[in-house]
ZADO-1210 file (C-alpha; in nm, 4 decimals, padded with zeros to 6 digits):
<atoms>
<atom x="-01.8557" y="00.8127" z="00.2558" code="MET" pos="1"/>
<atom x="-01.7290" y="00.4570" z="00.2118" code="GLU" pos="2"/>
<atom x="-01.4778" y="00.3083" z="-00.0272" code="ILE" pos="3"/>
<atom x="-01.6301" y="-00.0107" z="-00.1659" code="ASN" pos="4"/>
<atom x="-01.3736" y="-00.1149" z="-00.4237" code="ILE" pos="5"/>
<atom x="-01.0538" y="-00.3165" z="-00.3858" code="PRO" pos="6"/>
<atom x="-00.7861" y="-00.0817" z="-00.2538" code="THR" pos="7"/>
<atom x="-00.4144" y="-00.1342" z="-00.2115" code="LEU" pos="8"/>
<atom x="-00.2453" y="00.0619" z="00.0672" code="LEU" pos="9"/>
<atom x="00.1325" y="00.0711" z="00.0343" code="VAL" pos="10"/>
<atom x="00.3666" y="00.2145" z="00.2932" code="TYR" pos="11"/>
<atom x="00.7436" y="00.2209" z="00.3151" code="GLY" pos="12"/>
<atom x="00.9027" y="00.1108" z="00.6406" code="ASP" pos="13"/>
<atom x="01.0682" y="00.4557" z="00.6497" code="ARG" pos="14"/>
<atom x="00.7540" y="00.6372" z="00.5344" code="ASP" pos="15"/>
<atom x="00.6633" y="00.9810" z="00.6688" code="MET" pos="16"/>
<atom x="00.3246" y="00.8336" z="00.7639" code="TYR" pos="17"/>
<atom x="00.3139" y="00.5786" z="01.0419" code="THR" pos="18"/>
<atom x="00.2215" y="00.2134" z="00.9922" code="PRO" pos="19"/>
<atom x="-00.0472" y="00.2669" z="01.2550" code="GLU" pos="20"/>
<atom x="-00.2205" y="00.5140" z="01.0239" code="LEU" pos="21"/>
<atom x="-00.2015" y="00.2587" z="00.7446" code="GLY" pos="22"/>
<atom x="-00.3575" y="-00.0053" z="00.9669" code="LEU" pos="23"/>
<atom x="-00.6389" y="00.2323" z="01.0623" code="GLU" pos="24"/>
<atom x="-00.7085" y="00.2978" z="00.6945" code="LEU" pos="25"/>
<atom x="-00.6907" y="-00.0736" z="00.6202" code="HIS" pos="26"/>
<atom x="-00.9471" y="-00.1466" z="00.8899" code="LYS" pos="27"/>
<atom x="-01.1734" y="00.1335" z="00.7631" code="ALA" pos="28"/>
<atom x="-01.1652" y="00.0233" z="00.3975" code="ILE" pos="29"/>
<atom x="-01.3424" y="-00.3104" z="00.3759" code="LYS" pos="30"/>
<atom x="-01.1849" y="-00.4404" z="00.0557" code="LYS" pos="31"/>
<atom x="-00.8318" y="-00.3198" z="00.1211" code="SER" pos="32"/>
<atom x="-00.4939" y="-00.4846" z="00.1291" code="GLN" pos="33"/>
<atom x="-00.2077" y="-00.3321" z="00.3264" code="PHE" pos="34"/>
<atom x="00.1606" y="-00.3815" z="00.2708" code="CYS" pos="35"/>
<atom x="00.4753" y="-00.2277" z="00.4121" code="ILE" pos="36"/>
<atom x="00.7770" y="-00.2307" z="00.1824" code="LEU" pos="37"/>
<atom x="01.1260" y="-00.2775" z="00.3286" code="PRO" pos="38"/>
<atom x="01.3946" y="-00.0108" z="00.3009" code="ASN" pos="39"/>
<atom x="01.1664" y="00.2482" z="00.1433" code="THR" pos="40"/>
<atom x="01.0271" y="00.5877" z="00.2255" code="SER" pos="41"/>
<atom x="00.7188" y="00.7597" z="00.0846" code="HIS" pos="42"/>
<atom x="00.9071" y="00.7784" z="-00.2483" code="ASP" pos="43"/>
<atom x="00.8777" y="00.4067" z="-00.3187" code="VAL" pos="44"/>
<atom x="00.8084" y="00.4641" z="-00.6894" code="PHE" pos="45"/>
<atom x="01.1540" y="00.6203" z="-00.7236" code="TRP" pos="46"/>
<atom x="01.3327" y="00.3924" z="-00.4801" code="GLU" pos="47"/>
<atom x="01.1950" y="00.0513" z="-00.5833" code="LYS" pos="48"/>
<atom x="01.0055" y="00.0864" z="-00.9114" code="PRO" pos="49"/>
<atom x="01.0314" y="-00.2833" z="-01.0006" code="GLU" pos="50"/>
<atom x="00.8996" y="-00.3942" z="-00.6616" code="LEU" pos="51"/>
<atom x="00.6026" y="-00.1566" z="-00.6538" code="ILE" pos="52"/>
<atom x="00.5218" y="-00.2402" z="-01.0172" code="SER" pos="53"/>
<atom x="00.5148" y="-00.6127" z="-00.9398" code="GLN" pos="54"/>
<atom x="00.3008" y="-00.5599" z="-00.6306" code="ILE" pos="55"/>
<atom x="00.0558" y="-00.3449" z="-00.8290" code="ALA" pos="56"/>
<atom x="00.0403" y="-00.5956" z="-01.1145" code="MET" pos="57"/>
<atom x="-00.0236" y="-00.8815" z="-00.8693" code="ASP" pos="58"/>
<atom x="-00.2963" y="-00.6790" z="-00.6970" code="PHE" pos="59"/>
<atom x="-00.4733" y="-00.5873" z="-01.0194" code="PHE" pos="60"/>
<atom x="-00.4404" y="-00.9330" z="-01.1733" code="SER" pos="61"/>
<atom x="-00.6456" y="-01.0818" z="-00.8890" code="THR" pos="62"/>
<atom x="-00.9281" y="-00.8290" z="-00.9257" code="LYS" pos="63"/>
</atoms>
């Protein structure tokens, strides 16, 4: 199965999942963007809601 739609992969720099995993996913999903957010864990929506909201809005506004 392939993902053929624009996809945003967001990781925190203190995430429980490694950046290497994110890069593997990014390489596997052709239309993906990958970003690592500073000073955040996997709970980025709680920790930095304004930042993740702006990133999501920017991503969707270009699609």
